[in-house]
SERO-4910 file (N, C-alpha, C, O; in steps of 0.05 Angstrom, whole numbers):
BEGIN
 pado doro    nc1    nc2    nc3   cac1   cac2   cac3    cc1    cc2    cc3    oc1    oc2    oc3
  Met    A   1089   1859    882   1113   1875    885   1136   1857    895   1133   1842    915
  Met    A   1158   1860    882   1182   1845    890   1199   1863    909   1206   1886    902
  Leu    A   1207   1852    931   1225   1866    950   1250   1850    954   1250   1826    949
  Phe    A   1271   1862    963   1297   1850    966   1309   1855    994   1302   1876   1006
  His    A   1325   1837   1003   1339   1841   1028   1368   1838   1022   1376   1816   1014
  Gly    A   1386   1858   1027   1413   1855   1020   1428   1843   1044   1426   1852   1067
  Thr    A   1442   1821   1038   1456   1807   1060   1479   1791   1047   1482   1791   1023
  Thr    A   1494   1778   1064   1515   1760   1054   1505   1734   1044   1483   1726   1050
  Glu    A   1521   1720   1027   1511   1694   1015   1506   1674   1039   1486   1659   1039
  Glu    A   1523   1674   1060   1520   1657   1083   1493   1662   1097   1478   1644   1103
  Asn    A   1487   1688   1102   1462   1695   1116   1439   1688   1099   1418   1679   1109
  Ala    A   1441   1691   1071   1419   1686   1052   1411   1657   1055   1388   1650   1057
  Lys    A   1432   1639   1055   1426   1610   1057   1412   1604   1083   1394   1587   1083
  Arg    A   1420   1616   1106   1407   1612   1131   1379   1621   1131   1362   1608   1142
  Ile    A   1374   1645   1119   1347   1656   1116   1330   1638   1101   1308   1633   1110
  Met    A   1339   1627   1080   1324   1607   1062   1316   1583   1077   1294   1572   1073
  Lys    A   1334   1574   1096   1330   1551   1112   1312   1555   1136   1293   1540   1141
  Glu    A   1318   1577   1152   1306   1583   1178   1286   1607   1177   1270   1611   1196
  Gly    A   1288   1621   1156   1270   1647   1156   1284   1669   1168   1305   1666   1180
  Phe    A   1272   1692   1165   1285   1716   1178   1282   1715   1209   1263   1705   1220
  Met    A   1303   1726   1221   1303   1727   1250   1309   1755   1259   1332   1762   1264
  Pro    A   1288   1771   1261   1293   1799   1271   1307   1800   1296   1303   1784   1313
  Asp    A   1325   1820   1299   1340   1825   1324   1360   1805   1331   1372   1808   1353
  Lys    A   1365   1786   1315   1386   1766   1322   1414   1778   1321   1431   1774   1339
  Lys    A   1419   1794   1301   1446   1808   1298   1443   1833   1280   1428   1833   1259
  Tyr    A   1457   1853   1288   1457   1878   1270   1482   1878   1253   1504   1872   1262
  Asn    A   1477   1883   1228   1502   1885   1209   1513   1914   1207   1534   1919   1194
  Trp    A   1498   1933   1219   1505   1962   1214   1513   1974   1242   1506   1963   1263
  Gln    A   1526   1996   1240   1532   2010   1265   1507   2024   1277   1506   2029   1301
  Ile    A   1488   2030   1260   1462   2042   1270   1442   2018   1273   1437   2003   1254
  Lys    A   1431   2016   1298   1414   1993   1302   1387   1998   1287   1378   2021   1285
  Ser    A   1374   1977   1278   1349   1978   1265   1328   1978   1285   1332   1971   1308
  Lys    A   1304   1985   1277   1282   1984   1296   1276   1956   1305   1272   1940   1287
  Pro    A   1275   1949   1330   1271   1923   1340   1245   1909   1329   1224   1921   1328
  Gly    A   1250   1884   1322   1227   1869   1311   1222   1870   1281   1205   1857   1270
  Phe    A   1238   1886   1267   1233   1891   1239   1256   1879   1223   1278   1876   1233
  Val    A   1249   1871   1198   1269   1862   1176   1265   1882   1155   1242   1888   1147
  Tyr    A   1287   1894   1147   1286   1915   1125   1288   1904   1098   1306   1888   1092
  Leu    A   1270   1912   1081   1269   1902   1053   1269   1928   1034   1260   1950   1042
  Ser    A   1279   1924   1010   1281   1947    992   1272   1941    964   1272   1918    955
  Leu    A   1265   1961    951   1258   1959    922   1282   1962    905   1282   1952    882
  Ala    A   1302   1974    914   1326   1979    897   1354   1977    908   1374   1975    894
  Tyr    A   1355   1977    934   1383   1982    947   1395   1957    957   1417   1958    969
  Ala    A   1383   1933    953   1395   1907    964   1424   1903    955   1439   1895    972
  Pro    A   1432   1908    929   1461   1903    922   1479   1922    941   1501   1913    949
  Phe    A   1472   1945    947   1487   1962    964   1491   1950    991   1513   1948   1002
  Tyr    A   1468   1942   1003   1469   1931   1030   1483   1904   1030   1496   1897   1050
  Ala    A   1482   1889   1010   1496   1862   1007   1525   1867   1007   1539   1854   1021
  Asn    A   1534   1887    991   1564   1894    991   1573   1904   1018   1595   1898   1026
  Glu    A   1557   1919   1031   1565   1930   1057   1565   1907   1077   1582   1907   1095
  Ala    A   1548   1888   1076   1548   1865   1094   1572   1848   1090   1583   1836   1109
  Asn    A   1582   1848   1065   1607   1831   1058   1631   1848   1064   1653   1838   1061
  Gly    A   1629   1873   1072   1653   1889   1076   1666   1899   1053   1690   1906   1054
  Glu    A   1650   1901   1029   1661   1910   1004   1657   1939   1000   1664   1950    979
***
């Protein structure tokens, strides 16, 4: 199963280099559950656009 994580290009490069860092920073007004990284089957483009402010 392939899963996606919607984020900015800058964050994607950091994730590829350093790995995911749960709880480091929230991109949304609603906080995520502590200790988790959210992945999606279909909504990554939406979240990437939101992270970029588009």
